N, C-alpha and C positions, 0 to 999 in steps of 0.2 A: 504494500500500500504506500501511497505517497501523501504525506501530510504537509499541506501548504500553510505556513504560519501567517498570521496577520502582519501587514507591513510595519505596524507599530509595536510588535511584540519585542520585549526586551530579553536579555540573557536569562534572567530568573524565570520568566514565563516559558521560554523555550526549554529550559532544563526541567521544568515541571511537566511539560508535555512529554519529554523524553522519558521521564520517570514513569508516567502513565503508560506509555507504549511498552516499556520493559515489563510492566506489571502484567501485561497480557502475553508475555513470553516471546516478544519480538526482539530481534537485533535492530540496531539503528545506524544509519549513515546520514550525516548532516551535510547539506550543501548550502552555502551562504552566497546568494546572488546580490546584485546591485540593489534590488528593491525588496527582496524578501528572503526568508530562510525556508528551505524545504527539507523535510525529514523523510528518509526512506525507511519504512518499517519492513524488516526482512522476515518474511514468513508468509503463510497462506492468507490471502485477503479474507476478512470476515465482516459481514454487514453490521453485526452488533458492536464490533470494535470501532468501525467507521462512525456509527451514531454516537458512541461514547466520546470519541475524540472531537467530533464536530460540536458537541455540547460545551466544550471548553471555550471560553471567551477569546483566547489568544489564537485559536485555530480558525483560519479562513474557510478551508474546505479539505476534504479527504477524497482521494481518488483511488478506487479499487482497480488495481492492475495485476496482471500475471507477474509472478516473481521471476520469470525466465530471464529477461534482460531489463530489469527495472532501473538499475543505476546508470546504465548507458543511455537511457531513453530521454526523449525531449520532455516527457511528462515530469521526470525527476528534475531536470535542469533545462530551462528554456534557453538560457544564454549558451552560445557555443563555447566549448572549451578551447582556451588558448593558453600557451605557456612558452617560456623561453628556454632554449638550450644554448648555452653560451650567449652569443648576441643575436641568435636567430629565433624569431617568433614563429611558433608552430600554431596554425589555426587562425592566424590574423589576416590582414588584407593582402599580404604577399604570398604568392605561390612559391613554396620552398622547393629548391632544386637539389636533389641528392644524386651524386654521381661518383663513378669510380668503377674499377673492374669487379667482375664476379668474385674473384679470389685474389688475395695477396700472394703473388708468385715469387717475389723477391724484393729486396730493398730498392735497388736502382729503378726497376720498372715501376714500382708503386709510387715512388716519389715523383717520377716523371709524369705519371698520370695525374697525381694529386695537384701538381703545379699547373698542368694543362687545364683541368676542369675548373680550378679556381679562376684562372684567366678567362675561361669561357663563361663564367657566371654562376658556378655552383655555390651553394650555401653550406652543404654538408658533404663529407666524404663517406663513401661506402666501400666495403670490401669484406671478403670472407676469410677469416682465419681458421674457423672450424667449418668444414663443408660436408653436409649430409648428401651423399651421392647415391644414385640408384645402383651403380655398380661398385662392388668392393675393391675393384682394381683401378678406379678413377682417382684422380688427385683429391686428397682429403683435407688439404689445407696445411699451413705452417704452424698452426696452433699458437702458443704463446709468442713465438718468434714473429708471427704475423701481426699479433696485437702490438708488439713493441714497434714494429715498422709503422703501423697505423698511428701510434702515439707520436712517433717522430714526425710523421707527415702533418699531424695536427699542430705540432710546435712550429713547423716551418710555414705552413699556410695560414694558421689561425682559424681553420675551419673545424667544427666539431666532427666526431666520427661515429658512425653507426655500423655495428657488426652483429652477426647472428650467434645466438647461443644454441648449442647442439642438444644439451641435456642438463639435468640437475647438477651433474658433476662439474660442468664447466661454467655454472652461473657465477661463482665467486671470482674466478679469474677474468671472465669477460667483463663483469661489472667493474673490476679494478681499472680497466683501460677505457671502456666504451663510454661515450656520452649518451647514446641511445642504444638499447638492446633490441635486437630484432628476433622475433619468433617466426620461423619459417613456416611455409604452408604445411609441411609434413608434421609439424609440432603444434598446429593450431588447437588440437584437442588433446594435447598432453597436459592434462589437468593438474597433475602434481607440479609440473614445471611452471604452469601459469600461476598457481597459488604461491609458489616460492618467489616468482618475479613480482607478484603483487605486493610482497612485503618489502621490496627494495625501494629506496629513495632514488629511483632512476627511471627516466622515460622508457616506455616499451612500445615498439611498433609491432603489430600483430598482422601477419599476412593471412588472407583468406585461403582456406584449404582448397585444393584443386577440385574437390567434389563437394564442397560445403555449401549449404544454403545460406542466404543472408541471415536468417534467424540463428543458425548454428554459429556463424561467425560472430554475431553480436553476443551470443551467450558465452562464447570463449572470452570475449573482452570483459564480460560481466565477472568472470573469475578474477581478473586483475583488479577491477574496481572494488569488488566485494572483499578482497584481501587487503585493501588500503591504498592501492596505487591509482591516483587520479590522472596521471599524465600518460595517457594511452593514445596511440595513433592506429587507425585502421588502414590497411593497405589492400586494395584490390589488385591481384596479380594474374588474373586469368583463371578460368575454370576448364575442366576437361569435358569436351563434347565429342561428337562423332567426327568433327573436322580435325584431321591430323596431317593431311597432305600439305597444306599451304601455311598452316600456323602451328606453333607448338601447343598453344592453349587458345581459348576463346576469351578475349578480354571483355569483361562484362561492364561496359561503360554505364549501362543503366543502373548499376549498383550504386554509383556515386550519388545521384540525386535522391535515390530511394533511402540510402543510409543516412544522408544528411537530413532528411525529413524525420527519420526514426530516431536518430541519435545526435547528441551534442558533440560527439568526439570528432576530431579532425580526420579527414579521409585523404589518403594518398593513393596514387596509381603507379604500378610498375609495368610500363608498356614493353619493357625488354622481355621479361618472362611471359607477359601476356600475349606476345606474338611469336617470340623465338627467332625473329629475323630482323636485322638492323634496319632494313629498308622500310619496314612498317612502323618503326618506333616514332619518327616525327609526326606522322599522321595521327597515331593513337595518342600522342602527347597533346596535340592540338585539340583532339576530341575530349580528352580528360579535363583539360583546363576549361573548355567550353561547358562541360557538364558540371563544373563546380569543384573540381579537385583542389585540395589545399596544398598538395605537393606532388612531385614526381620522383620516382626512383629510376635512374637511367644508368645502364651499364656502358662504360667507356673504357676502351683499351687502345694503346698506341699501336699494337700489332695483333689485331683480332685473329688472324690466321694461325698465329703462334700461341694463342691463349690456351692455358691448361683447363679452362672451364668456360663454357658458354660464349666462345668466340663468335659464332654466327649471329648472335643477337646484340653484339657490342658495337657501338658507334666509335669511330675514330674521333679524336679531339676536334678536328676541323668540322666534322658533321655535327658534333654536339654544339659547337658555337653557332653554326648556321641555324640549327633547330631553335636555339634560345632566341635568336633574332626574330624568327617567324612566330614564336610564341607571344611576343610582346603585344602585338596587335590584338590577338584573341583575349589575352589577359585584360587589356584595357577595355575591351568591349564588354566584358562581364564584371567590370568594376574592381579588377585586381591589378597587382603590380608584380614584376619579376625582380 
């Protein structure tokens, strides 16, 4: 249930309502907005509890909602979530550009890409140090050495870094280096991992699973918020359909406006994994910005044909810079900046 406090309710009155909610056996999450405080009562919605709470003078109204993805919903928080990572605002008026190679392959090559994407207009550096690969014989990442290289790139460029956590065992070490922790598509429903990440004071980007519905994706994010982490980014990265000849996945652009209507969380789009081919990345990036995406994750490599991971979907730095130039007009049209 969602309990909307009267705009004039003071701290003492809010605590009194929280005490009453707990007396019915509910957990509580508080959200303080510009104009009012909203309390999320965690548990099965009950009409008798709704009536009891609405009888309190400091309560404006109570909304009975399904507890499936209550905390990520617009009912719980009308204002869109925005927060800063370093000097970069996520969920604000600027479309955030995240760029870099699929994997950190070595110090020299990564630093070269990092400097190139910064020059091209990137706000955040991406790169994989721990790589979940379909084949056990594929490149699995440099692990901590890769994280150290990314940290060096951050020091040189001044850009925050985002990288993927593979499992619960790698949470501590990834959190030590990363500014944003990424949960990959394969781990979207790793609930133990999500619960642990929810207890960190670190932003988390959660990619949509390749076969996940929008509701399942939002419920995965609910694990993070219900565990205490409010700085969560949703990322559409393509879903698996019957089309496998011309694209790697099918990028669900329609998910962007749908999720932004359902949830207050920022929504990013990954057109690289969404298509699997670099030539479609600029078009899908334009479409994502037009649809309202708050950010893009784009794979960039100086020599894609030599890449150890996802070379066919990686832009070269020159193409990345050209794409950014073409995005400016679309961003301006929808009231955003780059």
